[in-house]
C-alpha positions as CSV (number, residue, x, y, z in Angstrom):
1,M,-38.2,65.2,12.0
2,P,-37.5,64.4,15.6
3,W,-35.5,66.7,17.9
4,W,-33.0,64.0,18.8
5,M,-32.0,63.4,15.1
6,L,-30.9,67.2,15.0
7,L,-28.7,66.7,18.2
8,V,-27.3,63.7,16.2
9,V,-26.5,65.6,13.1
10,I,-25.0,68.2,15.1
11,G,-22.8,65.6,17.1
12,I,-21.7,64.3,13.8
13,C,-20.6,67.7,12.4
14,F,-18.9,68.7,15.8
15,S,-16.8,65.3,15.5
16,A,-15.9,66.0,12.0
17,Y,-14.9,69.6,13.0
18,M,-12.7,68.3,16.0
19,T,-11.1,65.5,13.8
20,L,-9.9,68.0,11.1
21,R,-8.9,70.4,13.9
22,T,-6.7,67.6,15.5
23,A,-5.2,66.5,12.2
24,K,-3.9,70.0,11.4
25,E,-2.5,70.3,15.0
26,E,-0.8,67.0,14.6
27,K,0.6,68.1,11.4
28,E,2.0,71.2,12.6
29,V,3.8,69.3,15.3
30,E,5.1,66.8,13.2
31,T,6.5,69.4,11.0
32,A,8.3,71.2,13.6
33,I,9.8,68.0,14.9
34,I,11.1,67.1,11.3
35,E,12.4,70.8,10.8
36,K,14.1,70.4,14.3
37,E,15.6,67.0,13.5
38,G,17.0,68.3,10.1
39,Q,18.6,71.4,11.7
40,V,20.5,69.1,14.2
41,Y,21.5,67.0,11.1
42,M,22.9,70.2,9.3
43,D,24.6,71.4,12.6
44,R,26.4,67.9,12.6
45,I,27.5,68.4,9.0
46,E,28.7,71.9,9.5
47,E,30.8,70.7,12.7
48,E,32.4,67.9,10.4
49,R,33.1,70.5,7.9
50,E,34.8,72.7,10.3
51,K,36.9,69.9,11.7
52,R,38.1,68.7,8.3
53,R,39.0,72.6,7.5
54,Q,41.0,72.5,10.8
55,I,42.8,69.5,9.9
56,V,43.7,70.7,6.4
57,S,44.8,73.7,7.5
58,S,47.1,72.2,10.3
59,N,48.6,69.9,7.7
60,A,49.1,72.5,5.2
61,S,51.4,74.5,7.7
């Protein structure tokens, strides 16, 4: 087997490793973004509930 074929195989393995590593990092970043957007949504819901509680309590007085 020629020496350059060994280099090609090593290059293919390195490329596969880098592809998997990058995919994992992208998934982690995507998950963090989704969690942040979900938290913003939950904060808005909580603010709306608080506004409704204030309206109900001011109407009850």
